[in-house]
C-alpha positions in Angstrom: 93.3 86.7 122.2 96.6 88.7 121.5 95.1 91.8 123.3 94.0 90.1 126.7 97.7 88.6 126.9 99.5 91.8 125.6 97.7 93.7 128.4 98.6 91.2 131.0 101.8 90.9 130.4 104.0 93.2 132.6 106.9 95.5 131.2 110.3 96.5 132.6 110.8 99.7 131.0 114.1 100.4 132.5 113.5 104.0 132.9 112.7 104.0 129.0 108.9 105.0 129.5 106.1 102.6 130.3 104.0 99.6 128.7 100.8 100.2 127.0 98.0 101.5 129.6 94.8 98.7 129.6 91.6 100.5 130.7 88.8 98.0 131.3 85.4 98.2 133.1 83.5 95.3 134.6 82.0 94.0 131.7 84.5 94.8 128.9 87.8 93.8 127.8 90.8 95.6 128.1 92.5 97.5 125.4 96.2 98.0 125.2 96.2 102.1 125.0 99.3 103.8 124.3 97.6 107.0 124.4 94.9 107.2 127.0 92.1 109.6 127.1 92.6 112.2 130.1 96.1 111.1 130.4 99.5 112.9 130.4 97.3 116.6 130.3 95.1 116.0 127.7 91.4 115.0 127.4 91.3 113.3 124.1 93.4 111.5 121.8 92.6 110.8 118.1 94.2 110.3 114.4 97.0 108.2 115.0 100.0 107.8 112.3 102.9 105.6 112.9 106.4 105.0 111.2 109.5 103.0 111.6 112.8 105.2 111.2 115.8 104.2 109.6 117.5 103.0 113.4 114.4 101.0 113.8 112.7 103.2 116.1 108.8 103.3 116.2 107.3 106.8 116.3 103.1 107.2 117.1 101.8 110.4 116.4 98.4 111.6 117.3 96.3 114.6 117.9 96.2 115.6 121.7 93.0 117.4 122.2 92.6 119.9 125.4 89.2 120.1 126.5 87.1 117.7 124.3 87.2 115.4 121.6 86.2 117.8 118.8 87.7 118.1 115.7 88.2 122.0 116.2 89.8 123.8 118.9 93.0 123.6 121.2 94.7 120.7 119.2 98.6 119.8 119.7 100.3 117.5 117.9 102.4 114.8 119.9 104.1 111.6 119.6 105.4 108.6 121.9 108.8 106.5 121.1 109.5 102.8 121.1 112.9 101.5 121.0 112.2 97.9 121.5 109.6 97.2 118.7 106.4 98.5 120.6 106.9 96.7 124.0 107.2 100.2 125.7 106.8 103.3 124.9 107.9 106.8 125.8 106.2 109.5 127.6 104.3 112.2 125.6 106.5 114.5 123.2 105.3 117.4 121.9 105.9 118.2 118.2 103.9 121.4 118.0 101.5 123.5 119.9 100.2 126.8 118.7 98.2 127.9 121.7 94.4 127.9 121.1 94.6 126.9 117.7 94.2 123.2 116.0 97.3 121.3 114.9 96.6 117.9 113.6 96.6 115.5 110.8 99.9 113.9 111.3 101.5 112.4 108.0 104.9 111.2 108.6 107.3 110.0 106.3 110.9 108.4 106.6 113.4 109.4 103.9 115.7 106.2 103.9 118.6 107.8 102.4 118.9 110.0 104.8 117.3 108.9 107.9 115.3 112.4 108.4 111.5 111.8 109.4 109.6 114.5 107.8 106.1 115.1 109.4 103.3 116.8 107.2 100.9 118.8 109.5 97.4 120.8 108.9 96.9 123.9 110.9 93.6 125.5 111.6 92.0 128.5 113.7 91.3 126.8 117.2 88.7 128.7 119.6 88.4 131.9 117.4 87.0 129.6 114.1 84.5 127.8 116.7 83.2 131.3 117.5 83.3 132.3 114.2 81.3 129.1 112.8 78.9 129.6 116.0 78.6 133.7 114.7 78.3 132.9 110.8 81.4 134.1 109.9 84.0 131.5 109.5 86.1 131.5 106.5 88.9 128.4 105.6 91.8 128.8 107.4 93.7 125.7 106.7 97.3 125.7 106.3 100.0 123.2 105.9 103.3 122.8 107.5 106.4 120.5 107.7 108.6 119.8 110.5 111.5 117.5 110.5 113.6 115.3 112.9 117.1 113.8 112.5 117.4 112.1 115.8 114.7 109.6 115.6 111.9 111.6 116.9 113.3 113.0 119.9 113.6 116.7 118.6 111.8 118.5 115.8 112.3 121.5 113.8 109.9 124.8 114.0 106.9 123.8 111.9 107.6 125.4 108.3 104.5 126.8 106.4 104.5 125.4 102.7 100.6 126.0 102.2 101.7 128.4 99.2 103.5 125.2 97.4 101.0 122.8 97.8 97.3 124.4 98.3 96.1 125.2 94.9 94.4 128.8 94.7 90.9 127.0 94.4 90.9 124.7 97.0 89.3 125.6 100.6 89.5 122.9 103.0 92.9 120.8 103.0 93.8 117.9 105.0 97.0 115.8 104.8 96.7 112.5 105.4 95.8 111.1 108.2 98.2 108.3 108.0 101.8 107.4 106.5 103.3 108.5 103.7 105.8 106.5 101.5 109.3 106.8 99.6 108.8 105.3 96.0 111.6 102.7 95.8 111.1 101.4 92.0 111.3 103.2 88.6 112.5 106.7 87.6 111.0 108.6 90.7 112.9 106.3 93.0 113.3 108.5 96.3 110.2 110.5 96.0 108.5 111.1 99.0 104.5 111.1 98.7 102.3 112.0 101.2 98.5 111.3 100.8 95.9 114.2 101.3 92.3 115.7 100.3 91.0 118.9 99.5 87.6 120.7 98.8 87.0 123.4 96.0 86.1 126.9 96.8 82.3 127.2 95.7 81.6 123.8 94.1 82.1 122.0 97.4 83.4 118.9 95.5 86.3 117.1 97.7 88.7 114.9 96.2 92.1 113.2 97.3 95.2 114.2 96.3 99.0 113.8 96.8 102.2 116.0 97.3 105.3 114.8 96.6 109.1 115.6 97.2 112.0 115.1 94.7 114.5 116.9 96.9 114.3 114.8 100.5 112.0 117.1 102.1 113.3 120.3 101.4 110.6 121.3 98.8 107.0 120.1 98.4 104.6 120.1 95.3 101.0 119.2 94.3 100.7 115.8 92.5 97.8 114.2 91.2 94.1 114.1 92.3 91.5 111.3 92.3 89.7 111.6 89.0 86.3 111.9 90.7 85.0 114.1 93.4 83.2 112.4 96.2 86.3 111.1 97.9 88.7 112.3 101.0 91.0 111.4 103.2 93.4 108.8 101.7 96.2 106.3 102.2 98.8 105.2 99.5 101.1 102.1 98.8 103.5 101.3 96.1 102.6 98.3 94.2 104.6 95.5 92.7 105.3 96.7 89.4 106.2 100.4 90.9 102.7 102.0 90.1 101.5 104.0 92.9 97.7 102.9 94.9 95.5 105.9 96.3 93.1 104.5 98.4 90.5 106.3 99.5 87.6 107.1 101.9 84.5 106.9 100.2 82.7 110.8 101.0 79.7 109.7 98.7 78.8 107.2 101.1 78.8 104.1 99.0 79.7 101.7 101.5 83.0 100.6 99.6 86.4 102.2 99.4 87.7 104.1 96.1 90.9 102.8 94.7 93.1 104.7 91.7 96.3 104.1 90.3 99.6 106.1 89.1 101.9 105.2 86.7 104.0 108.2 87.1 104.9 108.4 90.6 101.9 110.3 91.5 101.7 113.5 89.5 98.5 112.1 87.9 96.4 109.0 88.7 93.7 107.0 86.6 91.5 103.7 86.8 89.5 105.0 89.4 87.3 102.1 90.7 85.6 101.2 94.0 86.7 97.9 95.8 83.7 96.0 97.0 85.6 93.6 99.0 87.2 96.9 101.1 83.7 97.7 102.8 83.6 101.2 105.0 81.1 103.1 107.3 83.0 106.5 105.6 85.9 106.4 108.0 89.7 106.7 107.5 91.7 103.6 106.4 95.8 102.6 106.4 97.2 100.8 103.2 100.8 99.2 103.6 103.1 97.5 101.2 104.9 94.7 102.2 107.9 92.9 100.5 108.4 89.5 101.8 110.4 86.4 100.8 110.5 87.9 97.1 106.6 88.5 97.3 104.6 91.5 97.4 101.7 92.4 99.8 99.3 95.3 100.7 97.7 95.1 104.0 94.5 97.3 104.6 93.1 98.3 107.9 89.9 99.9 108.5 86.6 99.2 110.5 85.1 96.9 108.5 81.4 97.1 108.9 78.5 99.7 108.1 79.4 101.6 111.3 82.5 102.5 113.0 83.1 98.8 114.4 85.1 95.7 113.8 89.0 96.6 113.5 90.0 94.6 110.6 93.5 94.0 108.5 93.2 92.8 105.1 95.8 90.9 102.8 96.2 91.3 99.1 98.9 89.2 97.1 97.8 90.5 93.7 98.4 94.2 94.0 94.7 94.6 95.4 92.8 93.0 92.9 91.8 90.5 95.7 91.6 90.5 99.4 91.4 87.9 102.1 88.6 87.6 104.5 90.5 89.7 106.8 91.7 89.3 110.5 89.3 90.9 112.8 91.8 92.5 115.5 89.4 94.2 117.7 85.4 93.8 117.3 84.1 96.6 119.2 83.9 100.1 118.7 86.9 101.5 116.4 87.7 104.1 113.7 90.8 105.9 112.4 94.2 103.5 112.3 97.8 103.2 110.5 100.2 100.5 110.3 104.0 99.5 110.1 105.9 96.4 109.5 108.6 95.1 111.9 111.9 93.1 110.8 110.8 90.1 112.0 107.5 89.7 109.9 105.0 91.5 112.5 102.7 94.3 111.8 101.8 97.0 114.4 98.7 98.2 114.2 97.9 101.5 116.0 94.2 102.6 116.0 91.3 104.3 118.1 89.1 102.0 119.9 86.9 101.8 122.9 84.1 99.8 124.7 81.0 102.4 124.3 82.4 104.8 121.5 85.7 104.3 119.3 87.4 107.6 120.6 88.3 106.5 124.6 92.1 106.0 123.4 94.7 105.1 120.9 95.6 101.4 121.0 98.1 99.3 120.0 98.4 95.5 118.5 101.5 93.6 117.2 100.3 90.7 115.2 102.5 88.1 113.0 102.1 88.2 109.6 101.1 84.7 109.7 98.1 85.3 111.6 96.7 87.5 109.2 97.2 85.4 106.0 97.7 81.8 107.1 101.1 81.7 105.6 
């Protein structure tokens, strides 16, 4: 019901921006889009990521695709801001545009000690790459960049390339995120910025999840550990109650469930790889979020919990991912990528791809009380 109530409310933006756009046909429910396909100069929006700045501003990122909804081509990296906990949103802000090329895979992280927002991104040839693929002459061109904002996302530095620092010589395909990164809170590596990524080895074509990290507030970045086994790709990371890091990974081996591994050294190595049968998936990106509430520690996980890209669901664990709740289905229609952030009032902001006929009709937002997810 929250979706319908949210769309029916009338928000006053006082010149700040607008409330979510709610698209509906005669036989389907409305979705509260903040990135609606065909709006603000772009044909399609995909690949959501969201963070909350130290000052409390929500920053929602997306790939803005000019001509169609394909993964390669003229794609820009954009965002919208909310200064009222997601009630209203700014107009579209451009972070990175490189002509016909692809600028995507947003992976933002907030440095709580400095207030700076770091946005890790991946670049690829766009229109030229498509022509090379069609001609059978394509070579891998995936490169890694970072930009920073010191004013809550209003302005961004020029994208700086860090490929040589974070991409090993025997890696071909590479992707940052897509979803938020974390800053380690406990232990010897407290303050470390960690970004989940994935790569494919040259020649062997084996795919792995991995992380990159910074110990100097984003001045430099370096590669961390990889998944102990191939067959994983897009990943998401969270800190557990004892300071270990959990890497939660899309299972490209198509086994129908997420893979997880843990790190005791701040993400430099990962072990204890296992499949989590409670986290079913259709081979799709998901988002992991750790949340501390009343001296208790929780993990939240969002994804389309189905054998197909449908049923956007949030599950909660109170024991570091050993067990999970049955889950709260936020939207039971077509849905795909997602990301989450917590508000100080104990509500969860979910940013997700969804539609009525296919998952990629826009990026919607839902704001749900934590109690609704757990019954607590």
